[in-house]
C-alpha positions as CSV (number, residue, x, y, z in Angstrom):
1,M,11.3,36.9,-36.2
2,V,11.0,38.9,-33.0
3,Q,8.7,36.3,-31.5
4,L,11.1,33.5,-32.4
5,A,13.9,35.3,-30.6
6,A,11.8,35.9,-27.6
7,R,10.8,32.3,-27.4
8,L,14.4,31.2,-27.7
9,L,15.5,33.7,-25.0
10,S,12.8,32.5,-22.7
11,R,13.9,28.9,-23.0
12,I,17.5,29.9,-22.3
13,D,16.7,32.2,-19.3
14,P,13.1,32.4,-18.1
15,R,13.9,35.6,-16.2
16,L,14.2,37.5,-19.5
17,T,10.4,37.4,-19.9
18,S,8.9,38.7,-16.7
19,R,5.6,40.2,-18.0
20,G,3.4,38.0,-15.9
21,A,5.4,38.5,-12.7
22,T,4.6,42.2,-12.4
23,A,0.9,41.5,-12.5
24,V,1.3,39.0,-9.6
25,E,3.4,41.5,-7.7
26,Y,0.8,44.2,-8.1
27,A,-2.0,41.8,-7.0
28,L,0.0,40.9,-3.8
29,I,0.6,44.6,-3.0
30,L,-3.1,45.3,-3.5
31,I,-4.0,42.4,-1.2
32,M,-1.6,43.6,1.5
33,I,-2.9,47.2,1.3
34,A,-6.5,45.8,1.6
35,F,-5.5,43.8,4.8
36,V,-3.9,46.9,6.3
37,I,-7.0,49.0,5.6
38,I,-9.4,46.4,7.0
39,G,-7.2,45.9,10.1
40,G,-7.0,49.7,10.7
41,V,-10.7,50.3,10.2
42,T,-11.5,47.4,12.6
43,L,-9.1,48.7,15.3
44,F,-10.0,52.3,14.9
45,G,-13.7,51.6,14.6
46,Q,-13.8,50.0,18.0
47,S,-12.1,53.1,19.5
48,V,-14.6,55.5,17.9
49,L,-17.4,53.3,19.0
50,H,-16.3,53.5,22.6
51,L,-15.7,57.2,22.3
52,F,-19.3,57.8,21.1
53,E,-20.7,55.4,23.8
54,D,-18.9,57.3,26.5
55,S,-20.0,60.7,25.2
56,T,-23.7,59.6,24.9
57,A,-23.6,58.2,28.4
58,K,-22.4,61.5,29.8
59,M,-25.2,63.5,28.2
60,P,-28.2,64.3,30.4
């Protein structure tokens, strides 16, 4: 009986059944976080690389 009511409600207003939407939202958030981490590591990694190159060049 509950399943029948849920099906009827989903046909009337699809926004009432938003179980799948949260999974998609979490996946998009995870992808955005991954891009920020990759970008940060790429930019910060170049700075650290230059820092070590400069310090090794100054060593006798």
